[in-house]
N, C-alpha and C positions, 0 to 999 in steps of 0.2 A: 091897748093890748091887742095883739094880732090873733086871728083865728085860723084854724086848719080844718080841712075836710078831705074825705076820700070817697070817691064814687067809682063804680065799675059796671060794665055791661059786656055781654058776649055779642060780638059783631060777626055776622055770617060771611066771613072772608078770611083768607090766609093772613098771617101776621105781616108778611112782606107787603101785601097790597095795602093794608091799613097804615102801616108805617110810611110807605112811599106817598100815599094820599095826604097824610098829615103834613108832610114837609113840602109837598108840591103846591104852590100857590093856586094854580088853575084847578087842580083836582080837589084841593081843600075847599074851594068855593063851591064846586059841584056837590060835594058830599054834605055841606052845611046849608047850602042855599043862600049864602051871603058872600059879598065881595071880599077877596083876600089879596094881599100883595106881599112881595118878598123884596128885600133890599140887600145892601152890602153888609158883610160881616154877620150874616144870620138874622138881620133885622126883618120884622114882619108886621103886618096889620091884619086883623080879621074882623068879621061882622061889621062890614062897611066902616071900618075905622074905630069902632067902639073899643076894640082890644088892640094893644100894641106891645111889642116886646122883642126879645132877641133869643135865638137858639144858642144855648151855652154849650151843650154837648149832645152827642147822639151815638148810640150803639145799634148798628143795623138790625132791624126787625125785632129789637128787644126793648130799647129804652131811649127816651128823648127828655132833655131837661131844658126848660125855657124860662126866661123872665116873663112875667104876665102882669099887665096893668090895664085896668078899665078906665074909661074916660070919667066915670063918676067916683073914682077914688078921692078921698079927702086930699086937699092940697098939702103937699109936704110928706104924705105917707109914702114909704118906700115901695118899690115894686114887689109883688108877690112872686113866689116860685112855683112853677107847675112841672110836675114829673109825670110823664106818660109811660106806662109799662105795657108791653104786649106779650101775652102768653097764649100760645095755641092750645086749644081745648077741643073737646068733641063739639062739632057744630060750628067751629070758627075760631075767633080770637077773643080772649077776654082782655078788654082795654080797661086799665085801672088808672084813674087820675088822682094824684096826691097834690092838693092845692094848699100851700102853706104861706102864711104871712098876709092873710086877708084882713082888711080893716074890721074893727069891732062891729058886730051886728050885721055883717054882710054875708057870712058863710052860708046861711040858709037860702038866701036869694041866689047865690052862685051855684049851690048844689042843684036847685031846680033848673037853673039856666043850663047847666051841663046836661041834665036829663032831657030837657025840652029842645034846646038849640043845638045839641051835638049828637047825643046818643040816638035820639028818635030819627032825625034825618039821615044819620049814618047807616042805621039799620035798613031804612028804605032804599038808600042808594046802593048798598052792596047786595041787596036782594033783587034788584031790578034785572029784567031780561038782558038789558044792555050789558050790565056788569057781569052777569053769568056767562054771556057770550064772550066777553073780554077775558074772563077768568079761564074759560075753556081754551081760547086761543093761546093765552099765556101758558096754560098747562101743557098744551100741545107743543108750543115753542120750547118750553123748559124740557119736556121729554125728548124732543128732537136734539136739543143742545146736549142733554145727558148722553143720548145715544151717540151723538157725534164725538163727545169727549171719550166715551167708552170705546168707540171704534178707533179713534185716534190713539188711545192708550193701547188698544190691541195691536194696531199697526206699529206703534213704537216698540212694543214688546217683541212683535214678530221681526221687526227690523233689527232690534238688538240681538235677538236669537240668531238671525241670519248672519249678522256681523260677527257674533261670537263663533258661530259655526265656520264662517269664512276664515277667521283668525286661526281656529283650531286646524282647519284643512291646510291653511298656509303653513302653519307650524309643523303639521305632519309631513307635508311635502318637503319642507326645508330639512326636517329630520331624515326623511327618506333620501333626499339628495345628498345630505352629508354622509349617510350610511353607504349609499351607492358609491360616493366618491372614495370613502375609506376602502370599500371592497375593491374598487377599481385599482386604487393605489396598491393595495395588498396583492391583487392578482398580477399587476404589472411586476411587482417586486418578486413574487413567486415565479412568474414567467421568466424573469431575468436569471433567477437562481437556477431554474430548470435548464435554461439555455446554457448557462455556464457549466452545469453538470454534464449536459449533452456534449458540449465542446470538449470538456476534459475527457469524458468517456471516449469520444471520437479520437482524441489524441492518443489515449492509452491503447485503443484498439489498433490505431495506425502503427504504434510502436510494436505491438505484438505481431501484426501482419508482416512488418518489415523484418522482425526477428525470425518469423517462420520462413519467410522467403529466403533469407540468408542461410538458415540452418541446413537445408538439403545439400547444398554445394559442399559444405564442410563434411557432412556425413558420407557423401559419395567419395570424397577424396580419401577419407579414412578407410572405407571399404576396399578401395583400389589398392591402397598400400598394404592392407592385410592380405589380400589375395596374392599380391606379388610376392610377399614374404613367405606365405604358406605353400605355394606351388613347388618350389625347389625341394621342400621337405618330403612331399609325397612321392616324387619321382625316384629318388634314391631308394626308398623303402621298397618299391615295386621291383627294382632291379635285383636287390639282395634276396628276396623271397624266391624269385624265378630260378636262379641257379641251384638252390637247395632242392627244389622239387625235381629238377631234371636229372641229377645224378641218381636219385632213388629209382626213378623209372628205368634208367639205363641198366642198373644192377639187376633189377627184377627180370628184365627181358632175357638175359642169358639163361637164367634159371628156368624159365618157361621153355626155352628152346631145348635144354638138356633133358628135361622131363619128357618132352615130346619125342626126343630121339631114343630114350631108354624104352619108352612105351613101344616105339616102333620095333626096337630090337627084340623086346619080349614077345611081341606078337609074331 
């Protein structure tokens, strides 16, 4: 009958660091103090070959599933399954080990082994000045990367905004050019219409001028003909009136002479 166990401990490091150290053969050896190797297809050995297995699956910074077999497993007993879960908490990362399928009577020994040969050295490793300096450098690098990404994003946004503004300006210019072209065509059309009206008005004015130029000669001819016809009528009238006045004057003259003679005789 197989046995299962679950153990956990808070390790003073970010989940990313513990996760990466667990899967990296060189750093796994540093944090446990025992030789570790990695092979093809996820194969690995740990604790100077006492443990061997294969990584079945992994979720970055969250979960790792491995087959796990110790050299003192009974012959013919199937490999056990080890699930490592990483949960960030105050003070670091809670590492939880769920070990399933252990041979009967061995769960207690492996639980102590996890505490003594993994959690204890891991706590010391991630608390060391070297590790803290490394964490600080990585934090600075991460911050710089985030700043770079943010700056790149800001530049991309600014570039997109400028590109959009450029398209809008180009669109506005195209619209303005089209409007200016329409107005120019309209102005040319109106100019042609005005030109035609001016030409027509000039023609009409020319006709009127020519009419006025011709009119005086006809009027003068009419006046001359009227004068020529009216002159003979005035001359005979003057001749008829003159004889009528003259006889009256001749008759009065003798009367005045007789009166004067009578007066002389009376005196």
